[in-house]
C-alpha distance (Angstrom), angle and dihedral (degrees) to the residues before:
residue distance angle dihedral
X1 . . .
X2 3.81 . .
X3 3.81 98.8 .
X4 3.84 91.5 123.4
X5 3.80 97.5 35.8
X6 3.86 114.9 146.2
X7 3.78 125.9 -160.1
X8 3.80 113.4 -161.8
X9 3.80 118.8 -166.9
X10 3.77 120.9 -159.8
X11 3.78 114.8 -144.8
X12 3.83 139.3 164.2
X13 3.78 100.7 -153.7
X14 3.76 141.1 51.1
X15 3.79 91.1 -122.8
X16 3.80 92.3 55.2
X17 3.77 91.5 46.1
X18 3.86 90.4 52.4
X19 3.84 90.1 49.3
X20 3.80 91.5 50.8
X21 3.79 90.5 49.8
X22 3.80 91.3 49.9
X23 3.76 87.8 51.6
X24 3.76 92.6 56.9
X25 3.84 104.2 -99.0
X26 3.75 115.6 163.8
X27 3.91 98.4 -148.7
X28 3.81 140.1 10.5
X29 3.76 128.0 -138.8
X30 3.77 106.5 -155.2
X31 3.88 122.1 -155.4
X32 3.66 143.3 139.4
X33 3.91 125.4 -122.6
X34 3.80 95.0 26.0
X35 3.87 92.6 177.9
X36 3.88 86.7 63.9
X37 3.73 92.0 52.5
X38 3.86 93.8 -91.7
X39 3.72 134.1 -70.0
X40 3.84 132.4 -156.0
X41 3.79 110.3 -64.3
X42 3.80 120.3 -132.0
X43 3.79 122.0 -89.6
X44 3.79 86.7 -113.4
X45 3.80 93.6 55.5
X46 3.83 90.4 49.8
X47 3.77 93.5 49.4
X48 3.75 96.4 47.3
X49 3.87 91.8 44.3
X50 3.74 88.7 53.9
X51 3.80 91.9 50.1
X52 3.82 92.5 52.7
X53 3.84 102.7 38.2
X54 3.86 134.7 71.5
X55 3.81 91.5 -172.7
X56 3.85 123.1 94.6
X57 3.78 109.9 -95.0
X58 3.83 121.9 -149.0
X59 3.71 112.6 -166.8
X60 3.74 125.2 -151.6
X61 3.92 116.1 -124.7
X62 3.78 105.4 -157.9
X63 3.81 115.7 133.5
X64 3.75 96.3 -157.7
X65 3.88 142.4 -1.1
X66 3.78 118.2 -99.4
X67 3.77 129.2 55.0
X68 3.80 126.7 0.4
X69 3.76 99.0 -123.5
X70 3.88 105.1 107.1
X71 3.73 133.1 -161.3
X72 3.80 123.5 -129.5
X73 3.85 92.8 -97.7
X74 3.82 90.5 47.6
X75 3.73 90.4 52.1
X76 3.85 88.5 53.2
X77 3.75 89.9 51.9
X78 3.81 89.3 52.2
X79 3.84 90.7 52.8
X80 3.73 92.0 49.3
X81 3.85 92.3 48.8
X82 3.76 90.1 51.4
X83 3.82 90.5 53.8
X84 3.87 88.3 48.9
X85 3.80 92.3 49.6
X86 3.80 90.5 52.3
X87 3.81 92.3 47.0
X88 3.80 91.9 50.9
X89 3.80 96.5 51.7
X90 3.80 102.7 -101.0
X91 3.77 114.9 162.7
X92 3.73 100.8 -146.9
X93 3.79 145.3 0.6
X94 3.84 130.4 -124.6
X95 3.81 118.7 -157.9
X96 3.79 145.8 137.5
X97 3.79 134.9 -165.5
X98 3.72 131.8 -174.2
X99 3.79 129.8 -168.3
X100 3.85 125.5 -125.4
X101 3.86 89.6 -87.0
X102 3.82 91.3 57.5
X103 3.76 94.5 -108.5
X104 3.83 128.3 124.3
X105 3.82 108.9 -74.1
X106 3.87 94.5 -132.5
X107 3.73 98.2 175.8
X108 3.81 98.6 51.8
X109 3.77 94.0 36.0
X110 3.82 89.6 54.1
X111 3.79 89.3 51.7
X112 3.85 90.6 55.2
X113 3.79 92.5 44.6
X114 3.88 88.8 52.4
X115 3.80 89.1 47.5
X116 3.79 92.0 50.1
X117 3.80 93.0 51.0
X118 3.07 128.3 155.3
X119 3.85 85.6 28.0
X120 3.81 114.3 82.9
X121 3.75 119.3 -116.1
X122 3.76 127.6 -140.3
X123 3.85 116.9 -158.8
X124 3.76 102.8 -138.4
X125 3.87 131.7 -145.6
X126 3.78 93.1 -63.5
X127 3.82 75.5 94.9
X128 3.75 90.2 70.8
X129 3.74 95.6 59.7
X130 3.82 95.2 44.0
X131 3.76 96.3 97.4
X132 3.81 114.6 -130.5
X133 3.84 102.8 45.3
X134 3.80 95.7 -165.5
X135 3.80 89.2 56.3
X136 3.81 91.1 42.8
X137 3.82 89.9 52.0
X138 3.81 91.7 56.0
X139 3.82 90.8 46.1
X140 3.79 94.2 51.3
X141 3.83 89.4 50.0
X142 3.85 89.0 54.4
X143 3.83 89.3 57.2
X144 3.83 92.6 60.6
X145 3.85 94.7 -119.1
X146 3.77 113.2 154.5
X147 3.81 100.3 -143.6
X148 3.79 145.0 13.7
X149 3.87 124.2 -138.2
X150 3.80 106.6 -151.3
X151 3.77 145.6 153.6
X152 3.82 89.6 -156.7
X153 3.71 93.3 -96.7
X154 3.80 95.2 -51.5
X155 3.84 133.9 99.3
X156 3.84 91.2 -110.0
X157 3.77 128.7 35.9
X158 3.81 95.4 -142.2
X159 3.80 90.0 62.9
X160 3.80 94.9 62.0
X161 3.75 110.7 35.5
X162 3.79 93.1 142.0
X163 3.79 91.3 59.2
X164 3.74 92.3 44.9
X165 3.72 92.5 50.7
X166 3.78 87.8 51.4
X167 3.79 91.2 52.1
X168 3.82 92.0 48.6
X169 3.89 89.8 51.9
X170 3.79 93.6 44.7
X171 3.80 92.4 48.5
X172 3.80 98.3 43.6
X173 3.85 113.1 138.7
X174 3.82 92.1 2.2
X175 3.82 108.0 67.0
X176 3.86 135.4 -9.8
X177 3.81 119.1 -107.2
X178 3.78 111.5 -149.3
X179 3.80 116.1 -170.1
X180 3.84 115.9 -141.3
X181 3.81 137.4 164.9
X182 3.75 124.6 77.9
X183 3.79 96.5 6.9
X184 3.79 117.8 151.7
X185 3.83 142.8 142.2
X186 3.76 90.5 -74.1
X187 3.82 95.9 61.8
X188 3.79 109.8 16.9
X189 3.80 95.0 96.6
X190 3.78 92.0 49.9
X191 3.79 92.5 47.0
X192 3.75 93.5 51.4
X193 3.78 94.3 47.5
X194 3.75 95.4 45.4
X195 3.76 98.0 45.6
X196 3.85 103.2 27.6
X197 3.78 88.5 -136.8
X198 3.78 114.9 165.4
X199 3.88 95.3 -160.3
X200 3.85 127.9 51.6
X201 3.84 126.1 -169.4
X202 3.85 122.6 -158.8
X203 3.79 139.4 148.4
X204 3.85 96.6 -151.0
X205 3.78 93.7 -159.1
X206 3.81 94.1 -50.0
X207 3.80 88.8 147.4
X208 3.73 129.8 61.9
X209 3.83 137.0 171.4
X210 3.85 110.1 -69.7
X211 3.80 93.1 -124.1
X212 3.83 133.1 39.5
X213 3.73 132.9 -176.7
X214 3.82 118.1 -113.9
X215 3.87 120.0 179.8
X216 3.80 94.0 -30.7
X217 3.83 95.9 -44.9
X218 3.74 132.9 96.5
X219 3.84 117.2 -118.4
X220 3.71 131.8 -178.5
X221 3.79 111.5 -98.6
X222 3.81 112.2 -106.5
X223 3.84 94.9 36.3
X224 3.77 120.4 113.1
X225 3.79 128.2 -10.7
X226 3.83 97.5 -25.6
X227 3.75 93.3 57.8
X228 3.81 94.4 42.8
X229 3.79 89.3 51.9
X230 3.81 92.3 50.6
X231 3.75 92.5 50.3
X232 3.81 92.9 48.2
X233 3.80 89.1 49.6
X234 3.78 91.1 53.5
X235 3.76 91.2 48.6
X236 3.81 89.8 50.2
X237 3.76 93.4 47.1
X238 3.73 93.8 50.8
X239 3.79 89.7 49.4
X240 3.80 90.2 49.1
X241 3.82 91.0 52.2
X242 3.83 90.7 50.6
X243 3.78 91.3 49.0
X244 3.84 91.3 50.9
X245 3.81 91.7 52.2
X246 3.83 93.0 46.4
X247 3.77 88.4 50.0
X248 3.84 88.6 56.5
X249 3.79 90.4 54.7
X250 3.85 93.0 49.9
X251 3.84 101.2 35.6
X252 3.80 135.7 63.7
X253 3.85 117.3 -70.2
């Protein structure tokens, strides 16, 4: 059943991306400021990540945190960031735009999807705040995007498995539905079984506060033993998720 399963890990650093790759992830979503939901990473981060990774990298194109209704200058920034992502060897783009009424902005999203071509586009969790999810599903399909990242309209995917299953069924053959939000080793098997989703998105603690206290001094997070432990934990967590999914394919349903 899970022959084509894809595990996407969201990260905000090259070190975390490499750890996720070592753990067996299939794809990376690259962003900056993960605690704020992710914004567009710098060109430098994209370039260095591409240098160090073999995995496909999908980059988020989000000019700022906050809502998903963008001004004309912000829309221009998004277009330039997509061009940059293509030039730097990214394998996909993640974005989401809503109009002033909180519905999917079909016209401008389609323009960005066309600009990103031939790179596939994921419509991110702006989908979850767009109101009527059935209507939003049809709208995203109209844009030409290849997948939707969603928690079924909730903060956490495990809290709305019925809704996610309904979206997967409604979207079948037209667009991929990728559950994301609150997914970990404790619930991933249940989510896959209940929703029949073939792709899963999670950060698995790939982000941490930028500073940490060490013996009375302040050090950059990621330096020394604390950072090494966090990266090792990420690698092990990704490996654990992959093992659980492989076990589903081999064991009884």
